[in-house]
HTML snippet that shows the backbone in 3Dmol.js (N, CA, C, O; Angstrom):
<script src="https://3Dmol.org/build/3Dmol-min.js"></script>
<div id="view" style="width:600px;height:400px;position:relative"></div>
<script>
const pdb = `
ATOM      1  N   MET A   1       0.841  -1.160   0.000  1.00  0.00           N
ATOM      2  CA  MET A   1       0.000   0.000   0.000  1.00  0.00           C
ATOM      3  C   MET A   1       0.896   1.235   0.000  1.00  0.00           C
ATOM      4  O   MET A   1       1.859   1.315   0.762  1.00  0.00           O
ATOM      5  N   ALA A   2       0.571   2.183  -0.853  1.00  0.00           N
ATOM      6  CA  ALA A   2       1.364   3.396  -0.955  1.00  0.00           C
ATOM      7  C   ALA A   2       0.618   4.561  -0.307  1.00  0.00           C
ATOM      8  O   ALA A   2      -0.609   4.640  -0.358  1.00  0.00           O
ATOM      9  N   ALA A   3       1.367   5.436   0.286  1.00  0.00           N
ATOM     10  CA  ALA A   3       0.784   6.644   0.873  1.00  0.00           C
ATOM     11  C   ALA A   3       0.896   7.777  -0.130  1.00  0.00           C
ATOM     12  O   ALA A   3       1.911   7.923  -0.810  1.00  0.00           O
ATOM     13  N   VAL A   4      -0.147   8.569  -0.212  1.00  0.00           N
ATOM     14  CA  VAL A   4      -0.140   9.720  -1.118  1.00  0.00           C
ATOM     15  C   VAL A   4      -0.120  10.972  -0.256  1.00  0.00           C
ATOM     16  O   VAL A   4      -0.955  11.142   0.633  1.00  0.00           O
ATOM     17  N   THR A   5       0.824  11.829  -0.523  1.00  0.00           N
ATOM     18  CA  THR A   5       0.890  13.085   0.215  1.00  0.00           C
ATOM     19  C   THR A   5       0.939  14.248  -0.763  1.00  0.00           C
ATOM     20  O   THR A   5       1.445  14.115  -1.877  1.00  0.00           O
ATOM     21  N   ASP A   6       0.419  15.361  -0.348  1.00  0.00           N
ATOM     22  CA  ASP A   6       0.446  16.558  -1.166  1.00  0.00           C
ATOM     23  C   ASP A   6       1.752  17.287  -0.876  1.00  0.00           C
ATOM     24  O   ASP A   6       1.955  17.766   0.239  1.00  0.00           O
ATOM     25  N   GLN A   7       2.615  17.374  -1.836  1.00  0.00           N
ATOM     26  CA  GLN A   7       3.913  17.993  -1.654  1.00  0.00           C
ATOM     27  C   GLN A   7       3.911  19.484  -1.991  1.00  0.00           C
ATOM     28  O   GLN A   7       4.930  20.160  -1.853  1.00  0.00           O
ATOM     29  N   THR A   8       2.736  19.998  -2.443  1.00  0.00           N
ATOM     30  CA  THR A   8       2.694  21.420  -2.780  1.00  0.00           C
ATOM     31  C   THR A   8       2.641  22.247  -1.508  1.00  0.00           C
ATOM     32  O   THR A   8       2.022  21.863  -0.516  1.00  0.00           O
ATOM     33  N   LYS A   9       3.292  23.368  -1.564  1.00  0.00           N
ATOM     34  CA  LYS A   9       3.331  24.257  -0.413  1.00  0.00           C
ATOM     35  C   LYS A   9       2.123  25.194  -0.472  1.00  0.00           C
ATOM     36  O   LYS A   9       1.802  25.735  -1.530  1.00  0.00           O
ATOM     37  N   ALA A  10       1.461  25.379   0.663  1.00  0.00           N
ATOM     38  CA  ALA A  10       0.330  26.292   0.712  1.00  0.00           C
ATOM     39  C   ALA A  10       0.826  27.706   0.426  1.00  0.00           C
ATOM     40  O   ALA A  10       1.915  28.088   0.855  1.00  0.00           O
ATOM     41  N   PRO A  11       0.021  28.479  -0.301  1.00  0.00           N
ATOM     42  CA  PRO A  11       0.462  29.847  -0.596  1.00  0.00           C
ATOM     43  C   PRO A  11       0.554  30.665   0.693  1.00  0.00           C
ATOM     44  O   PRO A  11      -0.240  30.491   1.618  1.00  0.00           O
ATOM     45  N   GLU A  12       1.525  31.544   0.728  1.00  0.00           N
ATOM     46  CA  GLU A  12       1.708  32.393   1.899  1.00  0.00           C
ATOM     47  C   GLU A  12       0.660  33.497   1.878  1.00  0.00           C
ATOM     48  O   GLU A  12       0.414  34.109   0.838  1.00  0.00           O
ATOM     49  N   ILE A  13       0.046  33.747   3.025  1.00  0.00           N
ATOM     50  CA  ILE A  13      -0.976  34.781   3.136  1.00  0.00           C
ATOM     51  C   ILE A  13      -0.289  36.101   3.466  1.00  0.00           C
ATOM     52  O   ILE A  13       0.474  36.183   4.429  1.00  0.00           O
ATOM     53  N   PRO A  14      -0.558  37.134   2.669  1.00  0.00           N
ATOM     54  CA  PRO A  14       0.068  38.436   2.953  1.00  0.00           C
ATOM     55  C   PRO A  14      -0.305  38.927   4.348  1.00  0.00           C
ATOM     56  O   PRO A  14      -1.425  38.707   4.807  1.00  0.00           O
ATOM     57  N   SER A  15       0.629  39.589   5.018  1.00  0.00           N
ATOM     58  CA  SER A  15       0.410  40.004   6.407  1.00  0.00           C
ATOM     59  C   SER A  15      -0.764  40.957   6.553  1.00  0.00           C
ATOM     60  O   SER A  15      -1.453  40.920   7.573  1.00  0.00           O
ATOM     61  N   ASP A  16      -1.016  41.821   5.551  1.00  0.00           N
ATOM     62  CA  ASP A  16      -2.152  42.738   5.672  1.00  0.00           C
ATOM     63  C   ASP A  16      -3.482  42.002   5.610  1.00  0.00           C
ATOM     64  O   ASP A  16      -4.437  42.392   6.282  1.00  0.00           O
ATOM     65  N   VAL A  17      -3.554  40.949   4.818  1.00  0.00           N
ATOM     66  CA  VAL A  17      -4.775  40.139   4.734  1.00  0.00           C
ATOM     67  C   VAL A  17      -4.994  39.417   6.059  1.00  0.00           C
ATOM     68  O   VAL A  17      -6.109  39.386   6.581  1.00  0.00           O
ATOM     69  N   LEU A  18      -3.941  38.846   6.590  1.00  0.00           N
ATOM     70  CA  LEU A  18      -4.035  38.138   7.869  1.00  0.00           C
ATOM     71  C   LEU A  18      -4.429  39.103   8.985  1.00  0.00           C
ATOM     72  O   LEU A  18      -5.236  38.755   9.848  1.00  0.00           O
ATOM     73  N   SER A  19      -3.875  40.292   8.975  1.00  0.00           N
ATOM     74  CA  SER A  19      -4.192  41.299   9.982  1.00  0.00           C
ATOM     75  C   SER A  19      -5.672  41.689   9.923  1.00  0.00           C
ATOM     76  O   SER A  19      -6.327  41.804  10.959  1.00  0.00           O
ATOM     77  N   ARG A  20      -6.196  41.891   8.711  1.00  0.00           N
ATOM     78  CA  ARG A  20      -7.612  42.256   8.557  1.00  0.00           C
ATOM     79  C   ARG A  20      -8.517  41.116   9.000  1.00  0.00           C
ATOM     80  O   ARG A  20      -9.548  41.352   9.631  1.00  0.00           O
ATOM     81  N   ALA A  21      -8.144  39.889   8.677  1.00  0.00           N
ATOM     82  CA  ALA A  21      -8.942  38.732   9.090  1.00  0.00           C
ATOM     83  C   ALA A  21      -8.972  38.609  10.609  1.00  0.00           C
ATOM     84  O   ALA A  21     -10.019  38.322  11.189  1.00  0.00           O
ATOM     85  N   LYS A  22      -7.837  38.823  11.250  1.00  0.00           N
ATOM     86  CA  LYS A  22      -7.776  38.755  12.713  1.00  0.00           C
ATOM     87  C   LYS A  22      -8.630  39.844  13.345  1.00  0.00           C
ATOM     88  O   LYS A  22      -9.319  39.600  14.336  1.00  0.00           O
ATOM     89  N   GLU A  23      -8.586  41.048  12.774  1.00  0.00           N
ATOM     90  CA  GLU A  23      -9.386  42.144  13.307  1.00  0.00           C
ATOM     91  C   GLU A  23     -10.882  41.837  13.194  1.00  0.00           C
ATOM     92  O   GLU A  23     -11.646  42.099  14.123  1.00  0.00           O
ATOM     93  N   ALA A  24     -11.290  41.285  12.059  1.00  0.00           N
ATOM     94  CA  ALA A  24     -12.696  40.918  11.874  1.00  0.00           C
ATOM     95  C   ALA A  24     -13.099  39.822  12.870  1.00  0.00           C
ATOM     96  O   ALA A  24     -14.175  39.888  13.465  1.00  0.00           O
ATOM     97  N   ALA A  25     -12.245  38.829  13.047  1.00  0.00           N
ATOM     98  CA  ALA A  25     -12.533  37.742  13.985  1.00  0.00           C
ATOM     99  C   ALA A  25     -12.641  38.255  15.416  1.00  0.00           C
ATOM    100  O   ALA A  25     -13.523  37.834  16.166  1.00  0.00           O
ATOM    101  N   GLN A  26     -11.753  39.156  15.792  1.00  0.00           N
ATOM    102  CA  GLN A  26     -11.794  39.714  17.143  1.00  0.00           C
ATOM    103  C   GLN A  26     -13.073  40.525  17.360  1.00  0.00           C
ATOM    104  O   GLN A  26     -13.660  40.487  18.441  1.00  0.00           O
ATOM    105  N   PHE A  27     -13.501  41.255  16.333  1.00  0.00           N
ATOM    106  CA  PHE A  27     -14.744  42.014  16.441  1.00  0.00           C
ATOM    107  C   PHE A  27     -15.920  41.065  16.672  1.00  0.00           C
ATOM    108  O   PHE A  27     -16.742  41.291  17.560  1.00  0.00           O
ATOM    109  N   ILE A  28     -15.995  40.007  15.873  1.00  0.00           N
ATOM    110  CA  ILE A  28     -17.089  39.042  16.013  1.00  0.00           C
ATOM    111  C   ILE A  28     -17.052  38.396  17.398  1.00  0.00           C
ATOM    112  O   ILE A  28     -18.086  38.272  18.055  1.00  0.00           O
ATOM    113  N   GLN A  29     -15.872  37.987  17.837  1.00  0.00           N
ATOM    114  CA  GLN A  29     -15.746  37.375  19.160  1.00  0.00           C
ATOM    115  C   GLN A  29     -16.178  38.339  20.261  1.00  0.00           C
ATOM    116  O   GLN A  29     -16.731  37.900  21.270  1.00  0.00           O
ATOM    117  N   SER A  30     -15.943  39.632  20.096  1.00  0.00           N
ATOM    118  CA  SER A  30     -16.318  40.608  21.124  1.00  0.00           C
ATOM    119  C   SER A  30     -17.833  40.771  21.236  1.00  0.00           C
ATOM    120  O   SER A  30     -18.326  41.248  22.258  1.00  0.00           O
ATOM    121  N   LYS A  31     -18.569  40.386  20.210  1.00  0.00           N
ATOM    122  CA  LYS A  31     -20.022  40.536  20.203  1.00  0.00           C
ATOM    123  C   LYS A  31     -20.752  39.298  20.716  1.00  0.00           C
ATOM    124  O   LYS A  31     -21.943  39.362  21.019  1.00  0.00           O
ATOM    125  N   VAL A  32     -20.053  38.183  20.814  1.00  0.00           N
ATOM    126  CA  VAL A  32     -20.685  36.926  21.225  1.00  0.00           C
ATOM    127  C   VAL A  32     -20.641  36.812  22.751  1.00  0.00           C
ATOM    128  O   VAL A  32     -19.572  36.943  23.347  1.00  0.00           O
ATOM    129  N   PRO A  33     -21.803  36.567  23.395  1.00  0.00           N
ATOM    130  CA  PRO A  33     -21.818  36.424  24.853  1.00  0.00           C
ATOM    131  C   PRO A  33     -20.917  35.271  25.311  1.00  0.00           C
ATOM    132  O   PRO A  33     -20.740  34.284  24.597  1.00  0.00           O
ATOM    133  N   ALA A  34     -20.358  35.414  26.501  1.00  0.00           N
ATOM    134  CA  ALA A  34     -19.403  34.430  27.036  1.00  0.00           C
ATOM    135  C   ALA A  34     -19.900  32.978  26.952  1.00  0.00           C
ATOM    136  O   ALA A  34     -19.127  32.101  26.565  1.00  0.00           O
ATOM    137  N   PRO A  35     -21.172  32.695  27.303  1.00  0.00           N
ATOM    138  CA  PRO A  35     -21.602  31.289  27.224  1.00  0.00           C
ATOM    139  C   PRO A  35     -21.539  30.706  25.811  1.00  0.00           C
ATOM    140  O   PRO A  35     -21.513  29.488  25.635  1.00  0.00           O
ATOM    141  N   PHE A  36     -21.516  31.580  24.814  1.00  0.00           N
ATOM    142  CA  PHE A  36     -21.483  31.120  23.423  1.00  0.00           C
ATOM    143  C   PHE A  36     -20.148  31.390  22.748  1.00  0.00           C
ATOM    144  O   PHE A  36     -20.062  31.391  21.520  1.00  0.00           O
ATOM    145  N   SER A  37     -19.109  31.618  23.538  1.00  0.00           N
ATOM    146  CA  SER A  37     -17.815  31.983  22.968  1.00  0.00           C
ATOM    147  C   SER A  37     -17.158  30.863  22.169  1.00  0.00           C
ATOM    148  O   SER A  37     -16.263  31.117  21.364  1.00  0.00           O
ATOM    149  N   LYS A  38     -17.589  29.652  22.382  1.00  0.00           N
ATOM    150  CA  LYS A  38     -17.068  28.517  21.598  1.00  0.00           C
ATOM    151  C   LYS A  38     -18.246  27.743  21.005  1.00  0.00           C
ATOM    152  O   LYS A  38     -18.535  26.624  21.428  1.00  0.00           O
ATOM    153  N   PRO A  39     -18.923  28.344  20.025  1.00  0.00           N
ATOM    154  CA  PRO A  39     -20.113  27.692  19.458  1.00  0.00           C
ATOM    155  C   PRO A  39     -19.768  26.427  18.678  1.00  0.00           C
ATOM    156  O   PRO A  39     -18.680  26.295  18.117  1.00  0.00           O
ATOM    157  N   ARG A  40     -20.706  25.521  18.659  1.00  0.00           N
ATOM    158  CA  ARG A  40     -20.550  24.306  17.858  1.00  0.00           C
ATOM    159  C   ARG A  40     -21.143  24.506  16.480  1.00  0.00           C
ATOM    160  O   ARG A  40     -20.793  23.803  15.532  1.00  0.00           O
ATOM    161  N   ILE A  41     -22.053  25.480  16.373  1.00  0.00           N
ATOM    162  CA  ILE A  41     -22.742  25.723  15.110  1.00  0.00           C
ATOM    163  C   ILE A  41     -22.821  27.221  14.866  1.00  0.00           C
ATOM    164  O   ILE A  41     -22.990  27.995  15.808  1.00  0.00           O
ATOM    165  N   ALA A  42     -22.704  27.628  13.634  1.00  0.00           N
ATOM    166  CA  ALA A  42     -22.950  29.013  13.237  1.00  0.00           C
ATOM    167  C   ALA A  42     -23.860  28.975  12.018  1.00  0.00           C
ATOM    168  O   ALA A  42     -23.661  28.173  11.106  1.00  0.00           O
ATOM    169  N   ILE A  43     -24.851  29.843  12.010  1.00  0.00           N
ATOM    170  CA  ILE A  43     -25.746  29.945  10.861  1.00  0.00           C
ATOM    171  C   ILE A  43     -25.513  31.314  10.242  1.00  0.00           C
ATOM    172  O   ILE A  43     -25.744  32.341  10.880  1.00  0.00           O
ATOM    173  N   VAL A  44     -25.061  31.323   9.014  1.00  0.00           N
ATOM    174  CA  VAL A  44     -24.823  32.567   8.298  1.00  0.00           C
ATOM    175  C   VAL A  44     -25.930  32.678   7.256  1.00  0.00           C
ATOM    176  O   VAL A  44     -26.009  31.866   6.334  1.00  0.00           O
ATOM    177  N   CYS A  45     -26.777  33.679   7.405  1.00  0.00           N
ATOM    178  CA  CYS A  45     -27.930  33.834   6.518  1.00  0.00           C
ATOM    179  C   CYS A  45     -27.732  35.034   5.603  1.00  0.00           C
ATOM    180  O   CYS A  45     -27.072  36.010   5.958  1.00  0.00           O
ATOM    181  N   GLY A  46     -28.300  34.936   4.456  1.00  0.00           N
ATOM    182  CA  GLY A  46     -28.264  36.044   3.520  1.00  0.00           C
ATOM    183  C   GLY A  46     -29.253  35.799   2.402  1.00  0.00           C
ATOM    184  O   GLY A  46     -29.780  34.695   2.259  1.00  0.00           O
ATOM    185  N   SER A  47     -29.500  36.804   1.626  1.00  0.00           N
ATOM    186  CA  SER A  47     -30.372  36.712   0.450  1.00  0.00           C
ATOM    187  C   SER A  47     -31.705  36.030   0.746  1.00  0.00           C
ATOM    188  O   SER A  47     -32.073  35.044   0.107  1.00  0.00           O
ATOM    189  N   GLY A  48     -32.411  36.572   1.718  1.00  0.00           N
ATOM    190  CA  GLY A  48     -33.749  36.063   1.984  1.00  0.00           C
ATOM    191  C   GLY A  48     -33.836  34.912   2.958  1.00  0.00           C
ATOM    192  O   GLY A  48     -34.929  34.403   3.207  1.00  0.00           O
ATOM    193  N   LEU A  49     -32.724  34.487   3.515  1.00  0.00           N
ATOM    194  CA  LEU A  49     -32.753  33.365   4.448  1.00  0.00           C
ATOM    195  C   LEU A  49     -32.752  33.811   5.906  1.00  0.00           C
ATOM    196  O   LEU A  49     -32.656  32.976   6.806  1.00  0.00           O
ATOM    197  N   GLY A  50     -32.858  35.103   6.148  1.00  0.00           N
ATOM    198  CA  GLY A  50     -32.847  35.630   7.515  1.00  0.00           C
ATOM    199  C   GLY A  50     -33.958  35.083   8.386  1.00  0.00           C
ATOM    200  O   GLY A  50     -33.825  35.075   9.609  1.00  0.00           O
ATOM    201  N   GLY A  51     -35.050  34.626   7.795  1.00  0.00           N
ATOM    202  CA  GLY A  51     -36.157  34.047   8.552  1.00  0.00           C
ATOM    203  C   GLY A  51     -35.751  32.818   9.336  1.00  0.00           C
ATOM    204  O   GLY A  51     -36.410  32.460  10.312  1.00  0.00           O
ATOM    205  N   ILE A  52     -34.691  32.176   8.931  1.00  0.00           N
ATOM    206  CA  ILE A  52     -34.191  31.004   9.662  1.00  0.00           C
ATOM    207  C   ILE A  52     -33.816  31.409  11.082  1.00  0.00           C
ATOM    208  O   ILE A  52     -34.023  30.640  12.021  1.00  0.00           O
ATOM    209  N   ALA A  53     -33.275  32.593  11.245  1.00  0.00           N
ATOM    210  CA  ALA A  53     -32.876  33.065  12.576  1.00  0.00           C
ATOM    211  C   ALA A  53     -34.073  33.186  13.509  1.00  0.00           C
ATOM    212  O   ALA A  53     -33.923  33.072  14.726  1.00  0.00           O
ATOM    213  N   ASP A  54     -35.263  33.415  12.950  1.00  0.00           N
ATOM    214  CA  ASP A  54     -36.459  33.529  13.782  1.00  0.00           C
ATOM    215  C   ASP A  54     -36.806  32.214  14.465  1.00  0.00           C
ATOM    216  O   ASP A  54     -37.583  32.204  15.420  1.00  0.00           O
ATOM    217  N   LEU A  55     -36.255  31.123  14.001  1.00  0.00           N
ATOM    218  CA  LEU A  55     -36.507  29.814  14.607  1.00  0.00           C
ATOM    219  C   LEU A  55     -35.676  29.588  15.861  1.00  0.00           C
ATOM    220  O   LEU A  55     -35.912  28.635  16.603  1.00  0.00           O
ATOM    221  N   ILE A  56     -34.702  30.464  16.098  1.00  0.00           N
ATOM    222  CA  ILE A  56     -33.810  30.331  17.250  1.00  0.00           C
ATOM    223  C   ILE A  56     -34.227  31.356  18.301  1.00  0.00           C
ATOM    224  O   ILE A  56     -34.449  32.525  17.985  1.00  0.00           O
ATOM    225  N   SER A  57     -34.329  30.917  19.530  1.00  0.00           N
ATOM    226  CA  SER A  57     -34.705  31.804  20.629  1.00  0.00           C
ATOM    227  C   SER A  57     -33.799  33.029  20.659  1.00  0.00           C
ATOM    228  O   SER A  57     -32.587  32.908  20.487  1.00  0.00           O
ATOM    229  N   GLU A  58     -34.384  34.219  20.879  1.00  0.00           N
ATOM    230  CA  GLU A  58     -33.594  35.456  20.872  1.00  0.00           C
ATOM    231  C   GLU A  58     -32.483  35.469  21.907  1.00  0.00           C
ATOM    232  O   GLU A  58     -31.433  36.066  21.671  1.00  0.00           O
ATOM    233  N   ASN A  59     -32.691  34.821  23.053  1.00  0.00           N
ATOM    234  CA  ASN A  59     -31.641  34.830  24.079  1.00  0.00           C
ATOM    235  C   ASN A  59     -30.549  33.806  23.798  1.00  0.00           C
ATOM    236  O   ASN A  59     -29.599  33.693  24.573  1.00  0.00           O
ATOM    237  N   GLU A  60     -30.667  33.061  22.706  1.00  0.00           N
ATOM    238  CA  GLU A  60     -29.645  32.069  22.353  1.00  0.00           C
ATOM    239  C   GLU A  60     -28.968  32.393  21.024  1.00  0.00           C
ATOM    240  O   GLU A  60     -28.303  31.540  20.436  1.00  0.00           O
ATOM    241  N   ARG A  61     -29.138  33.609  20.562  1.00  0.00           N
ATOM    242  CA  ARG A  61     -28.530  33.959  19.280  1.00  0.00           C
ATOM    243  C   ARG A  61     -27.849  35.318  19.357  1.00  0.00           C
ATOM    244  O   ARG A  61     -28.168  36.155  20.202  1.00  0.00           O
ATOM    245  N   THR A  62     -26.926  35.501  18.470  1.00  0.00           N
ATOM    246  CA  THR A  62     -26.247  36.779  18.313  1.00  0.00           C
ATOM    247  C   THR A  62     -26.368  37.158  16.847  1.00  0.00           C
ATOM    248  O   THR A  62     -26.024  36.369  15.967  1.00  0.00           O
ATOM    249  N   VAL A  63     -26.846  38.339  16.589  1.00  0.00           N
ATOM    250  CA  VAL A  63     -26.997  38.826  15.219  1.00  0.00           C
ATOM    251  C   VAL A  63     -25.975  39.939  14.996  1.00  0.00           C
ATOM    252  O   VAL A  63     -25.929  40.914  15.746  1.00  0.00           O
ATOM    253  N   ILE A  64     -25.167  39.780  13.966  1.00  0.00           N
ATOM    254  CA  ILE A  64     -24.159  40.785  13.623  1.00  0.00           C
ATOM    255  C   ILE A  64     -24.334  41.118  12.144  1.00  0.00           C
ATOM    256  O   ILE A  64     -24.259  40.236  11.289  1.00  0.00           O
ATOM    257  N   ASN A  65     -24.564  42.378  11.855  1.00  0.00           N
ATOM    258  CA  ASN A  65     -24.709  42.799  10.467  1.00  0.00           C
ATOM    259  C   ASN A  65     -23.350  42.816   9.776  1.00  0.00           C
ATOM    260  O   ASN A  65     -22.355  43.241  10.363  1.00  0.00           O
ATOM    261  N   TYR A  66     -23.310  42.354   8.534  1.00  0.00           N
ATOM    262  CA  TYR A  66     -22.064  42.364   7.772  1.00  0.00           C
ATOM    263  C   TYR A  66     -21.449  43.748   7.748  1.00  0.00           C
ATOM    264  O   TYR A  66     -20.231  43.901   7.843  1.00  0.00           O
ATOM    265  N   SER A  67     -22.305  44.763   7.619  1.00  0.00           N
ATOM    266  CA  SER A  67     -21.797  46.131   7.483  1.00  0.00           C
ATOM    267  C   SER A  67     -21.078  46.610   8.744  1.00  0.00           C
ATOM    268  O   SER A  67     -20.336  47.591   8.693  1.00  0.00           O
ATOM    269  N   ASP A  68     -21.287  45.933   9.871  1.00  0.00           N
ATOM    270  CA  ASP A  68     -20.622  46.313  11.117  1.00  0.00           C
ATOM    271  C   ASP A  68     -19.253  45.648  11.291  1.00  0.00           C
ATOM    272  O   ASP A  68     -18.446  46.090  12.109  1.00  0.00           O
ATOM    273  N   ILE A  69     -18.998  44.605  10.534  1.00  0.00           N
ATOM    274  CA  ILE A  69     -17.767  43.835  10.702  1.00  0.00           C
ATOM    275  C   ILE A  69     -16.634  44.478   9.905  1.00  0.00           C
ATOM    276  O   ILE A  69     -16.755  44.668   8.694  1.00  0.00           O
ATOM    277  N   PRO A  70     -15.532  44.815  10.581  1.00  0.00           N
ATOM    278  CA  PRO A  70     -14.410  45.436   9.865  1.00  0.00           C
ATOM    279  C   PRO A  70     -13.898  44.560   8.720  1.00  0.00           C
ATOM    280  O   PRO A  70     -13.715  43.352   8.870  1.00  0.00           O
ATOM    281  N   HIS A  71     -13.675  45.201   7.579  1.00  0.00           N
ATOM    282  CA  HIS A  71     -13.050  44.572   6.412  1.00  0.00           C
ATOM    283  C   HIS A  71     -13.957  43.571   5.683  1.00  0.00           C
ATOM    284  O   HIS A  71     -13.500  42.899   4.758  1.00  0.00           O
ATOM    285  N   PHE A  72     -15.234  43.459   6.082  1.00  0.00           N
ATOM    286  CA  PHE A  72     -16.154  42.604   5.336  1.00  0.00           C
ATOM    287  C   PHE A  72     -16.676  43.399   4.151  1.00  0.00           C
ATOM    288  O   PHE A  72     -16.836  44.615   4.247  1.00  0.00           O
ATOM    289  N   PRO A  73     -16.945  42.731   3.035  1.00  0.00           N
ATOM    290  CA  PRO A  73     -17.469  43.456   1.867  1.00  0.00           C
ATOM    291  C   PRO A  73     -18.849  44.023   2.175  1.00  0.00           C
ATOM    292  O   PRO A  73     -19.640  43.417   2.899  1.00  0.00           O
ATOM    293  N   GLN A  74     -19.118  45.175   1.624  1.00  0.00           N
ATOM    294  CA  GLN A  74     -20.423  45.808   1.817  1.00  0.00           C
ATOM    295  C   GLN A  74     -21.449  45.202   0.880  1.00  0.00           C
ATOM    296  O   GLN A  74     -21.120  44.788  -0.232  1.00  0.00           O
ATOM    297  N   ILE A  75     -22.685  45.150   1.330  1.00  0.00           N
ATOM    298  CA  ILE A  75     -23.774  44.601   0.527  1.00  0.00           C
ATOM    299  C   ILE A  75     -24.024  45.565  -0.642  1.00  0.00           C
ATOM    300  O   ILE A  75     -24.124  46.776  -0.445  1.00  0.00           O
ATOM    301  N   THR A  76     -24.122  45.023  -1.842  1.00  0.00           N
ATOM    302  CA  THR A  76     -24.337  45.872  -3.011  1.00  0.00           C
ATOM    303  C   THR A  76     -25.683  45.606  -3.678  1.00  0.00           C
ATOM    304  O   THR A  76     -26.137  46.429  -4.473  1.00  0.00           O
ATOM    305  N   GLY A  77     -26.326  44.499  -3.384  1.00  0.00           N
ATOM    306  CA  GLY A  77     -27.616  44.167  -3.992  1.00  0.00           C
ATOM    307  C   GLY A  77     -28.737  44.268  -2.979  1.00  0.00           C
ATOM    308  O   GLY A  77     -28.503  44.194  -1.773  1.00  0.00           O
ATOM    309  N   ARG A  78     -29.922  44.433  -3.455  1.00  0.00           N
ATOM    310  CA  ARG A  78     -31.115  44.489  -2.583  1.00  0.00           C
ATOM    311  C   ARG A  78     -32.230  43.760  -3.246  1.00  0.00           C
ATOM    312  O   ARG A  78     -33.328  43.678  -2.695  1.00  0.00           O
TER     313      ARG A  78
END
`;
const viewer = $3Dmol.createViewer("view");
viewer.addModel(pdb, "pdb");
viewer.setStyle({}, {cartoon: {color: "spectrum"}});
viewer.zoomTo();
viewer.render();
</script>
């Protein structure tokens, strides 16, 4: 039996991209209540699927608008 390994090197992520991603992640983490700081599930809704969030109790969810998250693309369609 032969083992197959991927010998290609992953592309290096530019430091400015990594910095922006970390800032966005820290912002999101700052908005999540402590009991939910390590969620097992995340539901990301968009384009008409926001009604799914209504199925989750308000005291068990955190809603963060894309436009509030640093470095996230702004919504262009409606």
